[in-house]
C-alpha positions in Angstrom: 36.1 -1.6 -10.7 34.5 1.2 -8.4 36.0 2.7 -6.1 34.1 1.3 -3.1 33.7 -1.8 -4.2 38.1 -1.6 -4.6 37.7 -0.2 -0.8 35.6 -3.8 0.5 37.9 -5.6 -1.9 41.5 -4.1 -0.2 40.1 -4.1 3.8 38.8 -8.5 2.8 42.5 -8.7 1.1 43.4 -7.1 4.9 42.2 -9.0 6.6 42.7 -12.3 5.5 46.5 -11.9 4.3 46.5 -13.0 1.2 45.2 -12.4 -2.5 44.3 -15.9 -2.3 42.4 -16.3 0.0 40.1 -12.5 -1.3 39.6 -14.4 -4.6 38.3 -17.4 -3.4 35.9 -14.9 -1.9 35.0 -12.7 -3.9 34.7 -15.6 -7.4 38.2 -14.4 -8.5 41.7 -15.3 -9.9 44.6 -13.8 -7.1 45.3 -12.2 -10.3 42.7 -10.4 -10.7 42.1 -8.9 -7.0 46.1 -7.7 -7.5 45.2 -6.8 -10.4 42.4 -4.0 -8.4 44.3 -3.5 -5.4 47.3 -1.6 -8.0 45.1 0.1 -9.9 43.4 2.2 -6.3 46.8 2.8 -5.6 47.1 4.2 -8.5 44.4 6.1 -8.3 45.2 7.6 -4.4 48.7 7.5 -5.9 50.0 6.1 -3.0 51.7 2.5 -1.9 49.4 0.7 0.4 50.5 -2.8 0.2 54.6 -3.8 0.2 53.7 -7.4 -1.5 56.7 -10.7 -0.3 57.2 -13.4 -1.1 56.2 -14.5 2.4 52.6 -12.7 1.8 51.2 -8.9 1.8 52.0 -6.6 4.6 50.8 -2.6 5.4 52.5 0.6 4.6 52.1 3.6 6.9 49.7 4.4 4.7 47.2 1.5 3.8 46.9 1.1 7.9 45.4 4.6 7.7 43.7 3.5 4.8 42.2 0.3 5.6 40.8 1.8 9.0 38.5 3.8 6.7 38.0 1.3 3.7 37.1 -1.3 7.5 34.5 0.9 8.7 32.8 1.1 5.0 32.8 -3.0 4.2 31.1 -3.5 7.9 28.2 -0.4 7.2 27.9 -2.0 3.8 27.8 -6.0 5.6 25.1 -4.7 8.1 23.6 -2.7 5.1 23.2 -6.1 3.3 22.2 -8.1 6.4 18.8 -5.7 7.5 18.0 -6.0 4.0 18.1 -9.7 3.9 16.6 -10.0 7.6 13.6 -7.4 6.4 12.8 -11.0 4.3 12.4 -13.1 6.8 10.1 -10.7 9.0 7.6 -8.0 8.9 9.3 -5.0 10.1 10.2 -1.2 9.5 7.3 0.7 8.8 4.6 0.4 7.1 2.4 3.3 4.9 -1.3 2.6 4.4 -4.0 4.6 2.5 -7.5 4.3 2.8 -10.1 6.2 2.0 -12.1 8.1 4.2 -14.9 6.5 4.5 -13.5 2.8 4.6 -10.4 3.7 6.8 -12.4 5.5 9.8 -15.7 3.0 9.5 -14.1 -0.7 9.1 -10.5 -0.6 9.1 -8.9 1.5 12.0 -10.5 -1.0 14.1 -9.0 -4.1 12.6 -6.0 -2.8 13.4 -5.4 -3.3 16.8 -5.5 -6.9 15.9 -2.5 -6.7 13.4 -0.1 -4.8 15.3 -0.4 -7.1 18.3 -0.3 -9.9 15.6 2.8 -8.4 13.9 5.1 -6.3 16.8 7.7 -5.2 14.7 5.7 -3.0 13.0 5.4 0.6 12.8 2.1 2.0 10.5 1.6 4.9 9.1 -2.1 5.3 7.6 -3.4 8.0 5.0 -7.2 9.3 4.8 -7.8 9.9 1.8 -9.6 9.9 -1.7 -7.7 10.9 -3.7 -5.4 9.2 -6.3 -2.7 7.5 -4.9 0.4 6.7 -7.1 2.6 3.7 -5.8 4.7 3.9 -8.4 6.3 6.5 -6.9 6.1 4.9 -3.6 3.5 7.2 -2.2 2.1 4.2 0.0 3.2 0.9 0.1 -0.2 -1.1 0.4 -3.8 0.8 -0.4 -7.1 0.2 -0.2 -9.3 1.6 -2.8 -12.3 0.6 -4.8 -13.1 -0.9 -8.7 -13.9 2.3 -9.8 -10.9 4.1 -8.6 -8.0 2.1 -9.7 -6.4 3.5 -13.5 -3.1 1.8 -13.3 -3.5 -1.3 -15.1 0.1 -2.0 -13.9 -0.7 -2.5 -9.8 -1.2 -5.6 -8.3 -5.1 -5.4 -7.5 -6.0 -7.9 -4.2 -9.6 -8.2 -4.1 -10.6 -8.6 -0.3 -14.5 -8.1 -0.4 -17.4 -7.2 -2.6 -18.6 -4.0 -1.7 -22.6 -3.9 -1.8 -24.0 -0.6 -2.0 -27.6 -0.1 -1.3 -30.7 3.4 -2.1 -31.1 4.9 1.2 -32.2 8.2 2.6 -33.4 9.7 6.8 -36.2 9.4 7.7 -36.4 13.4 7.6 -35.8 13.8 3.7 -38.5 11.2 3.0 -41.1 12.3 5.1 -40.7 15.7 3.4 -40.6 14.9 0.0 -41.8 11.8 -0.3 -40.1 7.7 -1.1 -39.6 7.2 -4.5 -41.2 4.0 -6.1 -40.0 3.4 -9.5 -36.1 4.9 -10.2 -37.1 7.2 -12.7 -38.7 9.2 -9.6 -35.0 9.1 -8.2 -34.7 12.0 -10.6 -37.9 14.4 -9.4 -35.2 14.1 -6.1 -32.3 15.9 -4.3 -29.5 13.1 -5.2 -26.6 13.4 -3.3 -23.3 13.1 -5.4 -19.8 12.6 -5.1 -17.2 14.8 -7.0 -14.6 12.8 -7.2 -15.1 9.9 -9.4 -17.7 10.9 -11.9 -18.9 7.1 -12.4 -20.5 6.9 -8.7 -23.2 9.4 -9.8 -24.2 7.1 -12.5 -26.6 4.5 -10.3 -27.8 1.6 -12.2 -30.7 -0.4 -12.1 -30.4 -3.9 -14.1 -33.6 -6.0 -15.0 -36.8 -5.4 -17.2 -38.6 -2.8 -15.0 -35.2 -0.6 -14.7 -34.4 2.4 -17.3 -30.3 1.0 -16.9 -28.8 3.7 -15.7 -29.2 6.8 -14.1 -27.3 10.0 -14.2 -28.9 11.5 -10.9 -28.1 15.4 -9.5 -29.0 17.3 -6.4 -27.3 20.3 -5.0 -24.9 18.9 -2.9 -21.4 16.9 -3.5 -18.7 16.3 -1.9 -15.2 14.6 -2.1 -15.2 11.7 -0.2 -17.8 9.1 1.1 -18.2 9.2 4.1 -19.0 13.5 3.2 -22.1 12.3 2.0 -22.9 9.3 4.6 -23.2 12.5 6.3 -25.0 14.2 4.9 -27.7 11.5 4.4 -28.4 11.0 7.9 -28.6 15.1 8.2 -31.2 14.5 6.1 -29.9 16.6 2.7 -30.9 13.6 -0.2 -30.5 11.0 -1.5 -27.2 8.7 -1.4 -26.0 5.2 -3.0 -23.8 4.5 0.2 -21.9 0.8 0.5 -23.6 -1.6 3.0 -20.3 -1.7 5.3 -21.0 2.0 6.2 -25.1 2.3 6.4 -26.0 -1.3 7.5 -25.6 -0.6 10.7 -28.1 3.1 10.1 -30.2 1.1 8.5 -31.5 -1.7 11.1 -31.3 0.8 13.9 -33.8 2.6 11.7 -31.2 5.8 11.1 -31.1 5.5 7.7 -34.6 4.3 5.4 -33.5 1.7 2.2 -35.5 2.7 -0.9 -36.1 0.5 -3.6 -34.3 -2.5 -2.0 -34.8 -4.5 -4.4 -31.9 -3.0 -6.9 -28.3 -3.3 -5.2 -24.6 -2.6 -6.5 -23.0 -4.9 -6.4 -20.2 -4.6 -9.4 -17.8 -3.0 -6.8 -15.2 -4.3 -5.1 -12.9 -3.5 -2.1 -9.1 -4.1 -3.2 -5.8 -4.0 -1.5 -3.1 -2.2 -4.0 0.5 -2.5 -4.8 2.8 -1.7 -7.3 4.5 -5.6 -7.6 4.3 -9.1 -7.4 7.7 -9.2 -8.5 9.5 -9.2 -4.3 6.8 -8.2 -2.2 7.6 -7.2 0.9 7.0 -9.4 3.8 5.5 -6.4 6.1 2.9 -5.6 2.6 2.1 -9.6 2.3 1.7 -10.3 5.6 -1.1 -7.3 5.8 -2.9 -7.8 2.9 -3.7 -11.7 3.7 -4.7 -10.1 7.1 -7.6 -8.5 5.7 -7.8 -10.6 3.4 -8.9 -13.7 6.1 -10.9 -10.7 7.9 -13.6 -9.7 5.5 -13.5 -12.5 3.3 -15.3 -14.8 2.0 -18.4 -12.7 3.5 -18.0 -9.8 4.7 -18.2 -9.0 8.6 -20.8 -6.4 7.4 -23.4 -8.9 6.3 -23.0 -11.6 8.3 -26.5 -12.3 9.8 
């Protein structure tokens, strides 16, 4: 037994006045408890207890040592109680990583309601499109898209289907024309994402489509949020999620191109490291998002 465990056992023996009471509490035999206290005394080189026929009595050294052992025993008990309490209700700090565009456009507006329902939680949000290592504890939960998941060990729960459409600003289309067929996109300036190469492979299923086009252009960014603002500014044609551009299309700030083609093979996911012993704070957050975003996400509702 390690010295820390022996110190906790010693404090228990003193507080309960016998080896047999501590033996019952720890699931040992009285002789085993007596042996552990003897080993502790040998380690320290002093006698801590005087054994008599009527019980035990602390030596002078034992009294001083007991005070420190009792502090350690209380600290361990408090730590254990704290962890058990965490298992009962969500509390503490929840660290969230979200892609920049989704975090700004859709996640942040939901957080006031979530915190109102979970007032023992504190949120730390990182909006980033870089890979997040959940196994290394960089976040408790991440909001990601299907094509961003490269680690097969993580748990991914679908929150909503991500629909992407092709669009451009009226100013760009007035200057360069409106593509009528997918192949014509190859002659246009298409806005690209630098962090996920497959994002630049635009698929066009159906008998009239060429399959997949690897689009090119003179502008790329490391975030879909930046691509969105570039499209709004008239830099070129973009394929963007409806959660981001739906209102712009309704208001005429962006115009849909080739509206018969919609990409729907990418889901919006809540990703966390493991199902085993999932903390209440992660569970309640993921359940909250699933309820608010599904089965039909709010930006797709009429």
